[in-house]
N, C-alpha and C positions, 0 to 999 in steps of 0.2 A: 235946323237945330238952333235957330235964333242967332247964328253967327254969320258974318260976311267977310269976304276976302280970304276964304279958306277953300282950298281945292278939294275935289272928290278924293284925291289920293291921300291928302293929309287927314281928311275925315276918316277914311278907311284905315289908315295906320293907327289913329287914335282909338278907334273902336277895337281894333285887334289888341291893342295894349290894355284897354279896359277889360275886355273879355278874358285876357290872360290873368289879370289880377283878381278877377271875380272867381274864376275857376280855381285858382290857387287857394283863395280864401275858403271856398266851399268844399274843397277836398283836403284841407289841412288835417293832420292828426288830431284827435280828440284825447286829451290827456287828463288823468285824474278821475276822480268820482264826480258824477253829476246827479245828485239825489233827486232833483226836481226837473221835470220836463213838461213843457207846454207844447202841444202840437195843434195846428190849426190849418185851415185852408181858406183861400179866397179866389174869386175869379177876376182876372185881369184881361184887358184886350191887348193883343200884340199884332204886329204886321207880319204876315207870312205870305210869300208868294204874291205880294201885291194886294192882299186882302187883309181886312181886320178881322181877327178871330178871337174868341173867348177861350182861355185856357185856365186850368185849375193850377194854382200855385199852393204847394203845401210846404209848411214851414215848421221847424222845431227850434225852440228857444229853451235853453237850459240855465240852471243855476248850480254852480259847483260848490264844493265843500267850504270854500272861502266866502261864499255869498256873491260871487261875480256872475253876472248874467251875460250870456252870449248867444248869438244866433249860431246854432250848430249845423243846420243844414236847410237846404231849400231844393225843391224840384218842381218841374212843370210837368203836368200830365193832362190827359184828355178828360179825366174824371177823378172822382174820389173813391173809386172802387177799392175793395179790400186788398187785392193783389198789389195795387200801387202803393198803399200805405205799408204793406208788409215789406216790400222791397226797399222802400224809403227807410224804415227803421232798421232793416238789415244792414244797409249801406252805412248807417251811423254806427252800428256795433262793429262793423268791419274796420271803421276808422278809429275805433277805440272807445266808443261810448260804453260806460259801465257805471255800476253803483246807483242805478236809477231806482228810487223807492216810490215815487208818486208821479203819475202821468195825468195831466189836466187837459181836457178837450171837451168839445160838445158831444152829444150822444149819437154821433154817426156810427152806424153799425160796423162800417168798414174799419174805422179807427179802433173800435173796441176789440174787434177780431184780431187785428194786427198786433195790438199791445199784448193780448193774451198769448199769441204765438211767439212773439219776439222777445218781449221784456217781462221779466218776472217782478212785476211791480203793481202797486195798488192803482186803480183807476179812479180819478175824480171827475165827475160830471160837472162841467163849467156851470157855476151858480147863476151867472148872468144869462146864459142861454136858457137854463131851466126856468128862471123866473119869467122870461119872455114867453116861453111855451105855456106855462101854468096859468099866467095871467090872461092868456087868450081865452081861457074857459071861465073867467070870473065875471065877464061883462064890464062895460065901461063904468057903471056905477059902483061895482064891487072891487075893482082892481086895487084902489088905494087901501081898503080895509084888509083884503086878503094878503097884500104885500106886507102890511104892518104885522099881521098875525104870523106869517112865516118868518119874518125878521126876528121874532122873539126866540125862535129855535137857534138861529144863527148867533144870538147874542149869549148863549149859554157858555159856561166855563169849561165843561167836560163833554166828552163824547156821549156818555151816558145821560147826562142832563139834556143834551141837545136832542137825542132820540126820543126821550120822554116828552119833551115839549113839542116835538115834531108830530108825534102821534096824537097828542092832545089837540093840536090845531087841526089836524086832519079830521078828527072825530067831531070837532066843533063845526067844521065846514060841511061835513057829510050830509046832514039833513037837506040843506039848500042846494048844494052843488056836489052831487055824489061823484060825478066824473072827475072833478078837480081833486077830490079826496083820494080817489083811487090812483090818480097819477102820483100824488104824494106818497101813497103807500109803496108803490113800485119804485119810486126814485130814491127813497130814504137812504139806503146803504151807499149809494153812489154820490149823491149830493152832499152827505155828511162825511164822506171818507176822510176829507182833510182834518176833521176834528181829533183824529188819532195821532196827529203829528204835533210837534212842540208848539205851544201856544204862541210864542213869539214869532213863529213862521206863518201862522194860519192866515193872517190878514192878506198875504200875497199869494196864497196857495189855491184859493177856491175857484178862480176864474182865469180864463184866458184874457188877462187884463189889457194886453197890448193889441191894438188893431192889427190883424193879419195883413190888411191892405197896406197900411203904412210900413209894416215891417218888410213886405215884399218889395216896396219901393226904395227902402233905406239899406236893407241887408247889411247891418252893421252891429257890432257888439256895443250896446249903449255905454258900458263901463270901460270900454277899451278902444279909444279912438285910434290907437296905433294900428289896429287890425281892420279898421273900417275902410272899405274901398271908397274912393272919392266919387265914383260913379258906378252904377250898378245895374247891368243888364241882367235879365232873368236867365238862369241856366236853361239851355235848350233853345235859346234864341240868340240872335246876334245883336250887338248894340244898336246898329243902324236900322233894326227891324222893330225896335220898341216904339209903341205909340200909346199915348194916353187914351185915345178913343173916346167915345161919348155914347 
């Protein structure tokens, strides 16, 4: 752990103390309304049974009615299957999560199904993830142009204007890259869902802007240092089992 002169007993005691603090943080009651929720996943390596294994870390970050952002929950699973996401969201609701109006995530089918089952909320497809996916069909020479075209839809002032511009861009692209245009057709309602929310909120609503990997390592509410653990093992692991891996 980068320290010398510390016995195994002291390390074990320290890890138990850290584990207790993190457990309390991740199981705390969720109070008030949380209109905006970002959910994401990343894969990290941990040490289990003397081996380094890859685990799925799923994370929920919310913004409450006062504009305060907090990590609301985190779990470790073997995959991102729909039942895991469903149980994760149900745990959040049992802890008090309510008032969710918009959920932002990538287009993982398991997440979408879980959101539909558990939360009566609008689903927003992460714009950054969408752009990565759609630009893969544009070819290296066309990515900059296609990105600029699509950005004109995002720059519109109203949901109606954004939809009109989105369809105009898709029609302009269709003759040369029909598959890309079809992807735009199918994705329109989900990628532009955030446009129906207050204009002053939109700049922060369209994407899972914070890296899930960095969140998994920090597990703290960025606006509330008082609730942020000083060290943060993943739930489902012990502190002494953590490994950065490579």
